[in-house]
C-alpha positions as CSV (number, residue, x, y, z in Angstrom):
1,M,0.0,0.0,0.0
2,R,1.2,3.5,-0.8
3,A,-0.1,6.4,1.2
4,E,0.3,10.2,1.3
5,S,0.1,11.0,5.0
6,R,1.8,12.5,7.9
7,P,4.9,10.6,9.0
8,I,4.0,7.0,9.8
9,P,6.0,5.5,12.5
10,Y,8.8,3.1,11.8
11,R,6.5,0.3,12.8
12,C,5.1,0.3,9.2
13,P,8.2,0.1,7.0
14,H,6.2,-1.7,4.3
15,I,4.2,1.4,3.7
16,Q,5.7,4.2,1.5
17,A,4.5,7.5,3.0
18,S,4.9,10.8,1.1
19,V,4.4,14.1,2.9
20,V,3.7,16.7,0.2
21,D,3.4,20.5,0.6
22,L,3.3,23.4,-1.8
23,N,5.7,25.3,0.5
24,A,9.1,24.5,-0.9
25,E,11.0,26.1,2.0
26,R,9.2,23.8,4.5
27,I,9.8,20.7,2.4
28,A,13.5,21.7,2.2
29,A,13.6,21.9,5.9
30,W,12.1,18.4,6.3
31,N,14.8,17.1,3.9
32,D,17.7,19.0,5.5
33,P,20.4,16.6,6.8
34,D,20.6,18.9,9.8
35,L,17.7,17.5,11.9
36,S,17.8,20.6,14.1
37,K,16.3,22.5,11.1
38,L,13.0,20.6,11.0
39,P,10.1,23.0,10.6
40,F,8.9,22.6,14.2
41,Y,10.2,21.3,17.5
42,E,8.8,18.1,19.0
43,P,10.6,15.8,21.4
44,G,11.4,12.6,19.6
45,L,10.5,13.8,16.1
46,A,14.0,14.2,14.8
47,A,14.9,10.6,15.8
48,L,11.7,9.3,14.1
49,V,12.4,11.3,10.9
50,D,16.0,10.2,10.9
51,R,15.0,6.6,11.2
52,A,12.4,6.6,8.4
53,R,13.3,9.4,6.0
54,G,14.5,8.2,2.6
55,R,13.3,4.7,3.4
56,S,9.6,4.6,4.0
57,L,9.1,8.3,4.6
58,H,9.5,10.9,1.9
59,F,9.0,14.7,1.7
60,S,8.3,16.4,-1.6
61,T,6.6,19.4,-3.4
62,E,5.4,17.0,-6.2
63,V,1.8,17.1,-4.9
64,D,0.0,16.0,-8.1
65,A,2.3,13.0,-8.7
66,A,2.0,11.9,-5.0
67,I,-1.7,11.9,-5.2
68,A,-1.8,10.0,-8.5
69,A,0.4,7.3,-7.0
70,A,-1.4,7.0,-3.7
71,D,-3.9,4.4,-2.5
72,M,-4.7,6.6,0.5
73,V,-4.6,10.4,0.8
74,S,-4.7,12.2,4.2
75,L,-6.0,15.8,4.1
76,S,-3.8,17.5,6.8
77,V,-4.2,21.2,6.1
78,N,-4.9,24.3,8.1
79,T,-8.5,25.1,9.1
80,P,-8.2,28.5,10.8
81,T,-11.1,30.5,12.1
82,K,-12.8,32.7,9.5
83,T,-11.9,36.4,9.6
84,K,-14.6,37.7,7.4
85,G,-18.0,36.7,5.9
86,V,-20.6,34.4,7.3
87,G,-19.4,33.0,10.7
88,A,-16.4,35.3,10.9
89,G,-14.7,34.9,14.3
90,Q,-16.3,31.5,14.9
91,A,-16.7,29.2,11.9
92,S,-13.7,27.3,10.4
93,D,-12.3,28.5,7.1
94,L,-12.5,25.4,4.9
95,R,-10.9,26.9,1.8
96,W,-7.8,24.6,2.0
97,I,-9.9,21.5,2.6
98,E,-12.0,22.3,-0.4
99,A,-8.9,23.1,-2.5
100,S,-7.2,19.9,-1.4
101,A,-10.3,17.8,-2.2
102,R,-10.5,19.3,-5.7
103,Q,-6.8,18.6,-6.2
104,V,-7.3,15.0,-5.1
105,A,-10.4,14.7,-7.4
106,A,-8.3,16.0,-10.4
107,C,-5.1,13.9,-9.8
108,A,-6.2,10.6,-8.2
109,Q,-6.1,7.4,-10.2
110,G,-8.3,4.4,-9.7
111,H,-9.8,3.9,-6.3
112,T,-8.5,6.3,-3.5
113,I,-9.3,6.4,0.2
114,V,-9.4,10.0,1.3
115,V,-8.9,10.6,5.0
116,E,-9.8,13.7,6.9
117,K,-7.0,14.4,9.5
118,S,-7.6,18.1,10.1
119,T,-10.0,19.1,12.9
120,L,-13.2,19.9,11.0
121,P,-16.8,20.9,11.8
122,V,-19.3,18.1,11.7
123,R,-20.5,17.1,8.2
124,T,-17.4,18.5,6.4
125,A,-17.0,15.0,4.9
126,E,-20.2,15.7,3.0
127,V,-18.4,18.6,1.2
128,V,-15.4,16.5,0.4
129,Q,-17.6,13.6,-0.8
130,T,-19.6,15.9,-3.1
131,I,-16.4,17.3,-4.7
132,L,-15.0,13.8,-5.2
133,S,-18.3,12.4,-6.5
134,A,-18.3,14.9,-9.3
135,A,-14.9,13.6,-10.5
136,Q,-16.0,10.1,-9.9
137,A,-19.0,10.5,-12.2
138,A,-17.0,12.2,-14.9
139,D,-13.8,10.1,-15.0
140,G,-14.7,6.7,-13.6
141,K,-12.6,7.2,-10.5
142,T,-13.8,5.9,-7.2
143,F,-13.4,7.3,-3.7
144,A,-14.1,6.4,-0.1
145,V,-14.0,9.2,2.6
146,L,-13.0,8.5,6.2
147,S,-12.7,10.8,9.2
148,N,-9.6,10.1,11.3
149,P,-9.2,13.2,13.5
150,E,-5.8,14.0,14.9
151,F,-5.0,12.6,18.3
152,L,-1.6,14.0,18.9
153,A,-0.9,16.8,21.4
154,E,2.0,19.2,20.9
155,G,4.8,18.5,23.2
156,T,3.9,14.8,23.6
157,A,3.0,14.0,19.9
158,I,5.5,11.2,19.4
159,A,4.5,9.5,22.7
160,D,0.9,10.0,21.7
161,L,1.6,8.4,18.4
162,E,3.3,5.4,19.9
163,A,0.6,4.8,22.6
164,P,-2.6,6.7,21.8
165,D,-5.6,6.8,24.2
166,R,-7.8,6.0,21.2
167,V,-7.9,6.3,17.4
168,L,-11.1,7.3,15.9
169,I,-12.0,6.1,12.4
170,G,-15.4,7.2,11.0
171,G,-16.9,6.2,7.6
172,V,-19.5,4.3,5.7
173,D,-17.3,2.0,3.6
174,P,-16.3,-1.0,5.7
175,V,-13.5,-2.0,3.4
176,A,-11.9,1.5,3.6
177,I,-12.3,1.6,7.3
178,E,-10.5,-1.7,7.7
179,A,-7.7,-0.6,5.4
180,L,-6.9,2.2,7.8
181,V,-7.5,0.0,10.9
182,A,-4.9,-2.3,9.4
183,I,-2.3,0.4,9.4
184,Y,-2.9,1.5,13.0
185,G,-3.3,-2.1,14.0
186,Q,0.5,-2.6,13.5
187,W,1.1,-1.0,16.9
188,V,-2.2,0.2,18.4
189,P,-4.2,-2.4,20.5
190,A,-7.5,-3.3,18.8
191,E,-9.6,-2.1,21.7
192,R,-8.2,1.4,21.3
193,I,-9.3,1.7,17.6
194,L,-12.9,3.0,17.6
195,R,-15.0,2.7,14.5
196,T,-17.8,5.3,14.2
197,N,-19.9,6.9,11.6
198,L,-18.5,9.9,9.8
199,W,-20.4,12.6,11.7
200,S,-19.6,11.1,15.1
201,S,-15.9,11.0,14.4
202,E,-15.8,14.6,13.2
203,L,-17.8,15.9,16.2
204,S,-15.9,13.8,18.7
205,K,-12.6,15.6,18.2
206,L,-14.3,19.0,18.3
207,T,-16.1,18.1,21.5
208,A,-13.1,16.6,23.2
209,N,-11.1,19.8,22.6
210,A,-14.0,21.9,23.9
211,F,-14.3,19.8,27.1
212,L,-10.6,20.1,27.8
213,A,-10.6,23.8,27.2
214,Q,-13.6,24.2,29.4
215,R,-11.7,22.4,32.2
216,I,-8.8,24.8,31.9
217,S,-11.1,27.8,32.1
218,S,-12.9,26.3,35.0
219,I,-9.8,25.7,37.1
220,N,-8.5,29.2,36.3
221,S,-11.8,30.7,37.5
222,I,-11.3,28.7,40.8
223,A,-7.7,29.9,40.9
224,A,-9.0,33.5,41.1
225,L,-11.3,32.4,43.9
226,C,-8.5,30.7,45.7
227,E,-6.4,33.9,45.7
228,A,-9.3,35.8,47.2
229,T,-10.2,33.3,49.9
230,G,-6.8,31.9,50.9
231,A,-7.3,28.5,49.4
232,D,-4.6,26.8,47.3
233,V,-5.6,26.0,43.8
234,Q,-3.0,23.2,43.5
235,E,-4.5,21.5,46.6
236,V,-8.1,22.0,45.2
237,A,-7.0,20.5,41.9
238,R,-5.4,17.6,43.5
239,A,-8.5,16.9,45.6
240,I,-10.9,17.0,42.7
241,G,-8.4,15.3,40.4
242,T,-8.6,12.1,42.6
243,D,-12.3,11.9,42.0
244,S,-12.7,9.1,39.5
245,R,-15.6,10.9,38.0
246,L,-13.4,13.8,37.0
247,G,-9.8,12.7,36.6
248,S,-6.6,14.8,37.1
249,K,-5.8,16.0,33.6
250,F,-6.3,19.7,32.6
251,L,-6.7,20.9,36.1
252,K,-3.5,23.0,36.1
253,A,-4.1,26.7,36.7
254,G,-2.1,28.9,34.4
255,P,-2.2,31.7,31.8
256,V,-5.1,29.9,30.0
257,F,-5.1,27.6,27.0
258,G,-3.4,28.2,23.7
259,G,-2.4,26.3,20.6
260,S,-4.0,25.8,17.3
261,C,-7.0,23.8,18.4
262,F,-8.8,24.7,21.6
263,Q,-10.0,28.3,20.8
264,K,-10.6,27.6,17.2
265,D,-12.6,24.4,17.9
266,I,-14.7,26.1,20.7
267,L,-15.6,29.0,18.4
268,N,-16.5,26.6,15.7
269,L,-18.7,24.7,18.2
270,V,-20.3,28.1,19.1
271,Y,-21.0,28.8,15.5
272,L,-22.5,25.3,14.9
273,C,-24.8,25.6,17.9
274,G,-26.0,29.0,16.8
275,H,-26.5,27.7,13.2
276,Y,-28.8,25.0,14.6
277,G,-30.7,27.5,16.8
278,L,-29.1,26.3,20.1
279,H,-28.4,29.8,21.3
280,E,-28.2,29.0,25.0
281,V,-25.7,26.2,24.3
282,A,-23.7,28.6,22.1
283,A,-23.6,31.2,24.8
284,Y,-22.4,28.6,27.4
285,W,-19.4,27.6,25.2
286,Q,-18.7,31.2,24.2
287,Q,-18.2,32.0,27.9
288,V,-15.3,29.5,28.0
289,V,-13.4,31.7,25.4
290,V,-14.4,34.9,27.3
291,L,-13.0,33.5,30.5
292,N,-9.8,32.5,28.7
293,T,-9.3,36.1,27.5
294,W,-10.1,37.5,30.9
295,Q,-7.4,35.4,32.5
296,Q,-4.8,36.8,30.1
297,H,-5.8,40.4,30.8
298,L,-5.9,39.6,34.5
299,I,-2.3,38.5,34.6
300,A,-1.1,41.7,32.8
301,R,-3.1,43.9,35.1
302,L,-1.8,42.1,38.1
303,V,1.8,42.8,37.0
304,V,1.0,46.5,36.6
305,N,-0.7,46.8,39.9
306,R,2.1,45.1,41.9
307,L,4.7,47.3,40.2
308,F,3.3,50.4,41.9
309,G,0.5,50.9,39.3
310,T,2.8,51.5,36.3
311,V,5.3,49.6,34.2
312,T,6.2,52.5,31.9
313,G,9.9,52.3,31.3
314,K,10.3,49.3,33.5
315,R,12.1,46.1,32.3
316,I,10.2,42.9,32.6
317,A,11.8,39.6,31.9
318,V,9.4,37.2,30.1
319,L,10.4,33.5,30.4
320,G,8.6,31.4,27.9
321,F,6.7,32.4,24.8
322,A,5.5,29.0,23.3
323,F,1.9,28.1,24.3
324,K,3.2,25.2,26.3
325,A,6.5,23.4,27.0
326,D,8.2,21.0,24.5
327,T,7.0,22.8,21.4
328,N,7.9,26.0,19.5
329,D,4.3,26.6,18.5
330,T,3.0,30.1,19.4
331,R,-0.4,29.9,17.8
332,E,-2.9,31.5,20.3
333,T,-0.2,31.5,23.0
334,P,-1.3,33.5,26.0
335,A,2.1,35.2,25.9
336,I,1.0,37.3,22.9
337,R,-1.9,39.0,24.6
338,I,-0.1,39.4,28.0
339,C,3.0,40.9,26.3
340,R,0.9,43.2,24.2
341,D,-1.0,44.4,27.2
342,L,2.3,45.1,29.0
343,L,3.8,46.9,25.9
344,E,0.6,49.0,25.7
345,E,1.3,50.0,29.3
346,G,4.8,51.1,28.4
347,A,6.8,48.2,29.6
348,Q,10.2,47.2,28.1
349,L,10.2,43.4,27.6
350,A,13.2,41.0,27.5
351,I,11.9,37.7,26.2
352,F,13.5,34.3,26.4
353,D,12.1,31.0,25.1
354,P,14.5,28.0,24.4
355,K,12.8,27.0,21.2
356,V,10.9,30.0,19.8
357,G,12.9,32.2,17.4
358,V,13.2,36.0,17.4
359,E,11.4,36.3,14.0
360,Q,8.4,34.4,15.3
361,I,8.1,36.5,18.5
362,A,8.3,39.7,16.4
363,A,5.6,38.5,14.1
364,D,3.3,37.5,16.9
365,L,3.7,40.7,18.8
366,G,3.3,42.8,15.7
367,V,6.0,45.1,16.9
368,E,8.4,45.7,14.0
369,A,11.0,47.7,15.9
370,L,12.9,46.7,18.9
371,V,13.5,50.4,19.7
372,G,10.6,52.9,20.0
373,S,10.3,56.4,18.5
374,E,12.0,58.0,21.5
375,G,14.9,55.6,21.5
376,E,13.6,53.4,24.3
377,V,13.8,49.6,24.1
378,V,10.3,48.2,23.3
379,W,11.3,44.6,23.5
380,Q,14.4,42.5,23.0
381,P,15.3,38.8,22.7
382,A,17.4,37.3,25.5
383,A,19.9,34.5,25.1
384,D,19.1,33.0,28.5
385,P,17.2,33.7,31.7
386,C,20.1,35.5,33.2
387,A,20.4,37.9,30.3
388,A,16.6,38.4,30.4
389,V,16.5,39.5,34.1
390,C,19.5,41.8,34.0
391,G,18.2,45.1,35.4
392,A,14.6,43.9,35.4
393,D,11.9,44.9,37.9
394,A,10.1,41.6,37.5
395,V,10.2,38.1,36.0
396,L,7.0,36.8,34.3
397,L,7.0,33.0,33.8
398,L,4.6,32.1,31.0
399,T,5.7,28.6,29.8
400,E,6.3,25.5,31.9
401,W,9.7,24.6,30.4
402,Q,11.5,22.1,32.6
403,Q,14.6,24.4,33.0
404,F,12.4,27.0,34.6
405,R,11.8,24.7,37.5
406,Q,15.5,24.7,38.4
407,L,16.5,28.4,38.0
408,D,19.3,29.8,40.2
409,W,17.2,32.4,42.0
410,P,20.1,33.9,44.1
411,T,22.0,34.6,41.0
412,L,19.0,35.9,39.1
413,A,17.8,38.1,41.9
414,A,21.3,39.7,42.2
415,E,20.9,40.9,38.6
416,M,17.5,42.5,39.1
417,R,16.5,46.0,40.2
418,Q,15.1,45.9,43.7
419,P,12.4,45.6,44.9
420,A,11.8,42.9,42.4
421,W,9.0,40.4,41.7
422,L,8.5,36.9,40.3
423,F,5.1,36.4,38.7
424,D,4.8,32.6,38.2
425,A,1.8,32.1,35.9
426,R,2.5,28.3,35.6
427,A,3.3,27.5,39.3
428,V,6.5,25.6,38.3
429,A,9.2,27.8,39.8
430,D,10.8,27.2,43.2
431,A,8.9,29.9,45.0
432,A,10.6,29.3,48.3
433,A,14.0,29.8,46.8
434,A,12.9,32.9,45.0
435,R,11.6,34.4,48.2
436,A,14.8,33.4,50.1
437,A,16.7,35.3,47.4
438,G,14.8,38.5,48.2
439,L,12.1,38.5,45.6
440,R,8.4,39.1,46.1
441,V,6.5,36.2,44.6
442,W,3.0,35.8,43.1
443,V,2.0,32.3,42.1
444,V,-1.2,31.6,40.0
445,G,-3.9,30.3,42.3
446,E,-1.9,30.9,45.4
447,G,-1.3,34.7,45.4
448,E,1.5,36.1,47.5
449,G,3.4,35.1,50.7
450,R,2.3,31.5,51.0
């Protein structure tokens, strides 16, 4: 079997997988002998690519040829939230899914299984099937459409690939379903491969992301209450996390959820509920997004308030810019809004993230110049935490990188302008060591002085 797909693990060496993209620069990076230049960072990814690239895994810009040669084609394209037109700000923009389906319809040969990998609104498969059916009627080609929503989380994607909680495969053609089951069955236990209809598969991924995001917003709302009442959000989370009805995942208070999926999928869910006249349900899920944004503004306001009501001209060290540890992805990262709020207040930011590049930070902040109109530093990259805190009035920790759990606070505090603060929005730093070094400390869900 030949397949155009995302990288298939080394467990299926008999399958020739071709990853194709119109972006030549990105494909060149995938093919670069220097594995540190892969387009994105993910623990374990470089080793997997090194093991399979050139053998069973290939990267190319020859999209049409790859489709023509494939028995199975996975549509793994971006589905951002629409910025204009009907459903702007909520509905998914499906232009790339439609374009991909049309390209498959034009280039495929014989019988082709088309797999939806992108997170899509329910009944998108109907659109794909309609486009493919037109080609099928005209050219004698045949197609089967499956839904196999992505189950990998950034930061743990390779581990998730090796041992997924579950794999969803939705469709109406049992032969096509079993063909995809056979691939996953090379390493995934049979009981973890769930067969559903197309619509259930599409909606399950959307709903799972919405539920997880809702938990994050819920625990952040409780974190605010903990600070006001003297409770400890980590103790509350541990208590409710041991309840078998709830579980312990996604009960970590922080600077809200980010990444490419959660907000986009919730807004899409809001749109779908409104489309079907379920306005109260739409309002419920919309509030999850509202609370997410509120938490980001809350953290920025807290920094301003603790620094005597103004941050104008003050240097603030920002540790972490990725939306979570073990990825260089900054899509919807809370750091963007928090940093923009602080820049609006006149702060001068020194930003360090071990994997996010300077160009990406500049693009996300939308601040072209590092130096303002009056010669002041607006923001600057830092080579390491020590360089970031030099002369700073505060440290703001926004990503839970492992190295931030082991910072040398006596050394860092000595480089800061006193009185100085640590604002730990991830509750991962050694707060006791920071206080012992002379810093005032705020920890999300705990407040000060615990």
